[in-house]
Wavefront OBJ file of the C-alpha trace (Angstrom):
o trace
v -25.441 13.014 31.371
v -26.073 13.545 27.861
v -25.918 10.570 24.949
v -24.394 11.529 21.797
v -26.500 11.991 18.797
v -25.878 10.202 15.554
v -26.968 11.378 12.802
v -28.021 9.714 10.123
v -27.573 10.042 6.306
v -30.424 11.436 4.128
v -31.124 7.778 3.308
v -31.552 6.723 6.889
v -28.947 4.213 6.308
v -25.898 3.487 8.380
v -22.482 2.711 6.261
v -22.686 -0.508 7.204
v -26.046 -1.129 5.868
v -25.166 0.479 2.586
v -24.427 -2.037 -0.141
v -21.763 -0.743 -2.871
v -23.077 -0.311 -6.014
v -23.045 -3.198 -8.254
v -19.258 -3.621 -9.414
v -17.923 -1.431 -6.795
v -16.979 -3.438 -4.076
v -14.590 -1.899 -1.375
v -11.462 -3.408 -2.493
v -11.223 -6.389 -4.908
v -8.486 -8.762 -5.627
v -7.743 -8.468 -9.334
v -4.897 -10.368 -9.872
v -1.734 -12.179 -8.064
v 1.791 -12.048 -9.838
v 4.295 -14.401 -9.119
v 7.720 -12.445 -9.454
v 10.942 -14.482 -10.321
v 12.622 -12.897 -6.895
v 9.946 -15.221 -4.907
v 7.806 -12.051 -4.062
v 4.282 -11.619 -5.466
v 2.380 -8.671 -6.552
v -1.376 -8.384 -5.829
v -3.405 -6.023 -7.781
v -6.564 -4.713 -6.488
v -9.297 -2.506 -7.752
v -10.685 0.149 -5.481
v -12.718 1.802 -7.772
v -15.794 3.586 -6.400
v -18.427 5.897 -7.578
v -18.371 9.516 -7.480
v -22.069 10.427 -8.856
v -24.365 8.452 -10.962
v -22.598 8.671 -14.167
v -18.704 9.045 -12.886
v -16.245 6.822 -11.060
v -13.032 7.391 -9.062
v -10.803 4.643 -10.444
v -8.333 3.432 -7.929
v -5.434 0.974 -9.107
v -3.275 -0.464 -5.778
v -0.538 -2.930 -6.198
v 1.158 -4.467 -3.313
v 4.139 -6.467 -2.659
v 4.751 -7.744 1.022
v 8.618 -8.006 1.516
v 10.031 -10.394 4.318
v 12.254 -8.276 6.932
v 15.399 -10.658 6.844
v 18.272 -10.538 8.913
v 20.626 -11.325 6.237
v 20.054 -7.725 4.555
v 21.591 -6.032 7.312
v 25.344 -5.501 8.557
v 24.410 -5.356 12.151
v 21.909 -7.392 13.906
v 20.677 -4.137 15.995
v 19.602 -2.727 12.735
v 17.643 -5.645 12.038
v 15.786 -5.531 15.575
v 14.993 -2.091 14.841
v 13.364 -2.509 11.519
v 11.426 -5.617 12.925
v 10.439 -3.569 15.982
v 9.258 -0.484 13.794
v 7.503 -3.102 10.753
v 6.941 -5.837 12.319
v 8.067 -9.077 10.041
v 6.937 -7.436 6.851
v 7.356 -4.455 5.087
v 4.630 -3.428 2.286
v 5.760 -1.784 -1.250
v 2.521 -0.381 -2.591
v 2.073 1.504 -5.810
v -1.198 3.554 -6.188
v -2.814 4.882 -9.350
v -6.058 7.242 -9.257
v -7.901 9.247 -11.659
v -11.226 10.773 -10.131
v -14.286 11.851 -12.494
v -14.057 9.048 -15.020
v -17.120 8.307 -17.148
v -18.679 5.262 -16.020
v -18.445 3.528 -19.319
v -14.648 4.252 -19.582
v -14.008 2.715 -16.079
v -12.679 -0.563 -17.159
v -10.357 1.109 -20.081
v -8.893 3.141 -17.513
v -8.274 0.533 -15.129
v -6.387 -1.671 -17.827
v -4.491 1.482 -19.011
v -3.315 1.638 -15.253
v -2.307 -2.135 -15.098
v -0.482 -1.792 -18.252
v 1.563 1.015 -17.021
v 2.340 -0.838 -13.550
v 3.803 -3.996 -15.694
v 5.615 -2.041 -18.076
v 7.385 0.399 -15.871
v 7.225 -0.756 -12.071
v 6.936 -4.469 -12.410
v 10.777 -4.750 -13.789
v 12.142 -2.913 -10.939
v 10.312 -4.816 -8.225
v 11.364 -8.135 -9.896
v 14.980 -7.817 -9.743
v 16.860 -9.926 -7.606
v 17.789 -7.098 -5.052
v 14.604 -5.611 -4.919
v 14.132 -7.025 -1.651
v 16.884 -6.230 0.433
v 17.351 -3.013 -0.805
v 13.461 -1.970 -0.186
v 13.991 -3.451 3.420
v 17.512 -1.230 3.954
v 15.652 1.766 2.938
v 12.809 1.339 5.674
v 15.740 1.307 8.145
v 17.417 4.236 6.705
v 13.915 5.863 6.886
v 14.007 5.273 10.707
v 17.639 6.401 11.260
v 17.194 9.560 9.420
v 13.308 10.790 10.853
v 13.589 8.960 14.218
v 10.367 11.043 15.316
v 8.311 9.296 12.613
v 8.422 6.125 14.429
v 7.784 7.829 18.073
v 11.558 7.660 18.716
v 13.190 10.431 20.735
v 16.421 11.915 19.389
v 18.809 10.122 21.818
v 17.060 7.144 20.872
v 18.159 7.263 17.152
v 19.837 4.207 15.497
v 23.208 4.520 14.890
v 24.667 4.964 11.122
v 26.440 2.014 9.882
v 30.107 1.763 10.968
v 29.402 3.791 13.979
l 1 2 3 4 5 6 7 8 9 10 11 12 13 14 15 16 17 18 19 20 21 22 23 24 25 26 27 28 29 30 31 32 33 34 35 36 37 38 39 40 41 42 43 44 45 46 47 48 49 50 51 52 53 54 55 56 57 58 59 60 61 62 63 64 65 66 67 68 69 70 71 72 73 74 75 76 77 78 79 80 81 82 83 84 85 86 87 88 89 90 91 92 93 94 95 96 97 98 99 100 101 102 103 104 105 106 107 108 109 110 111 112 113 114 115 116 117 118 119 120 121 122 123 124 125 126 127 128 129 130 131 132 133 134 135 136 137 138 139 140 141 142 143 144 145 146 147 148 149 150 151 152 153 154 155 156 157 158 159 160 161
């Protein structure tokens, strides 16, 4: 019997033994924003070094939206959405820029944050956002059943059918 041979990187450390460079933790929660529609947006910084003097700046904003039966016309549509997504669906906004000089990292991240707050936050703050977002996930299941492991004959009926 042969054993799998694990190659070690040049520095001799496995990924779990390596520490990220200071200021480049994997995914750091930067801010939690309470929205008027009872949701909250979490802003993360997942920036990481590319080389000694450049970084990849990664801005992520996430909003968890509860799947509620009241959003649906039919109970089976609610049940199908819960079956595929669970009790929550995740809205995620991401902005990435690679090869940013280290000295510009914070400025680029703050620019991403500013644009998110200016352009996307008003949209996800609307009272109808949670229901419309959850319903969009149901409609995706209905239109693309193969993405969810459903056979064509298991396709979810359209509303009113």
